[in-house]
Structure formats: C-alpha cells, structure tokens
C-alpha positions in Angstrom: -24.4 72.9 -39.9 -24.7 75.6 -37.2 -25.9 74.4 -33.8 -26.1 78.0 -32.5 -24.5 81.4 -33.3 -24.0 84.8 -31.6 -22.8 88.2 -33.0 -19.8 89.7 -31.1 -18.9 93.4 -31.1 -15.3 92.5 -32.1 -13.2 90.1 -34.0 -13.3 86.7 -32.3 -9.7 85.8 -31.7 -9.8 82.7 -29.5 -12.5 80.2 -28.4 -12.0 77.5 -25.7 -14.4 75.0 -24.2 -13.7 74.4 -20.5 -12.1 70.9 -20.0 -13.5 70.5 -16.4 -16.1 67.8 -15.9 -18.9 70.0 -14.6 -18.2 72.8 -17.0 -17.9 71.1 -20.5 -20.8 73.3 -21.6 -18.9 76.6 -20.9 -17.3 78.3 -23.8 -14.9 81.2 -23.3 -14.5 83.6 -26.2 -12.1 86.5 -26.6 -12.0 89.4 -29.1 -9.4 91.7 -30.4 -10.1 94.8 -32.5 -7.5 97.3 -33.7 -8.7 100.8 -34.4 -6.1 102.4 -36.6 -5.4 106.1 -36.9 -3.3 108.8 -35.2 -3.7 107.1 -31.8 -4.2 103.4 -32.4 -6.4 101.6 -29.9 -6.6 97.9 -29.2 -9.7 96.8 -27.4 -11.6 93.6 -26.9 -13.7 91.5 -24.6 -13.9 88.2 -22.8 -17.2 86.4 -22.7 -18.5 83.1 -21.3 -21.3 81.2 -23.0 -23.5 78.3 -21.8 -23.8 76.0 -24.8 -26.9 73.8 -24.9 -26.4 71.8 -28.1 -29.7 69.8 -27.5 -31.8 73.0 -27.7 -29.5 74.9 -30.1 -28.9 77.7 -27.6 -25.8 79.8 -27.0 -26.4 82.0 -24.0 -24.0 84.6 -22.9 -23.6 84.4 -19.1 -20.7 86.8 -18.6 -19.0 89.5 -20.6 -16.3 92.1 -19.8 -14.7 94.8 -21.9 -10.9 94.6 -21.9 -7.8 95.5 -23.9 -7.5 93.4 -27.0 -6.9 89.8 -26.1 -4.4 87.8 -28.1 -5.1 84.4 -26.5 -6.9 82.5 -23.8 -6.3 79.1 -22.3 -8.0 77.0 -19.6 -5.9 75.4 -16.8 -5.4 71.7 -17.1 -7.8 69.5 -15.2 -6.7 67.7 -12.0 -6.9 68.4 -8.3 -8.5 71.8 -8.6 -12.2 72.4 -8.1 -12.5 75.7 -10.0 -11.0 76.2 -13.4 -8.6 79.0 -14.1 -8.7 80.9 -17.4 -5.4 82.6 -18.5 -5.6 85.8 -20.7 -2.8 87.5 -22.7 -3.8 91.0 -23.7 -2.6 93.9 -25.8 -1.7 95.9 -22.6 1.2 93.4 -22.0 -0.6 91.7 -19.1 -1.1 88.0 -18.4 -4.2 87.8 -16.3 -5.5 84.7 -14.5 -9.2 84.5 -13.8 -11.0 81.8 -11.8 -14.4 80.4 -12.9 -16.9 80.3 -10.0 -20.1 78.3 -10.6 -23.1 77.7 -8.5 -25.1 74.6 -7.5 -27.8 75.2 -10.2 -25.3 75.0 -13.1 -24.2 77.7 -15.4 -26.5 80.4 -14.0 -24.5 82.8 -11.8 -21.2 81.9 -13.2 -18.6 84.6 -13.0 -14.9 85.1 -13.6 -13.0 86.5 -10.6 -10.6 89.1 -11.9 -6.9 88.6 -11.3 
C-alpha cells in the first residue's frame, strides 16, 4: 500500500519525519554504503523530502553526499523555531544541522551545515 516511493543511490539506513508543527511533511533520509576491497570506503547521503500523502508525491528538496551515516535524529520540539537534525557518520563525527524553511512552505528548505 505505497503512498509514494523514491530510488536512492545507497542503502537507506535511517528515516525520520520531523516532529515540529510546521514541518510534519518533512522526511529526512540517510544512506550508508560500504565499498569493500583493498581500501574500503564508506559513503552515504542525507536527503530531505516533502511528503504530500494526498497527492501521493515524495519530492526531494535537498540532498548532500557525505560519509556513510549510521543514524539521524530530529531535536525534540519545544521552545525552538527551527528544528535541528543530528547525524552520526562513518568518519567519526557527530554533526548538527539546522532546518531553515521559508514562508511558502517546503520550497527553499535547506540544512545549514554544522
């Protein structure tokens, strides 16, 4: 019973809908792919999607190539206007990103790095 679907260029490792009131339609997705061999490489991506379940659309509004991502989590709601998204990656970093929206909804959304 798919509402929508999208092919990703890696193994989807974590998916999280944003818990903030004005961003419930925002889905964050991270990927992790291990390329084995003499010099193993762990790469991935983080993407944001606008989910419109009424129309059955899943539109990517942001994507960034990264090291492989183990996990992502949105910050708890309360007191903050802009949501934060935490990312734990294969390079050993914990990165915190801030979601910035605009007045016309999901268009123009972006994650501000670190």
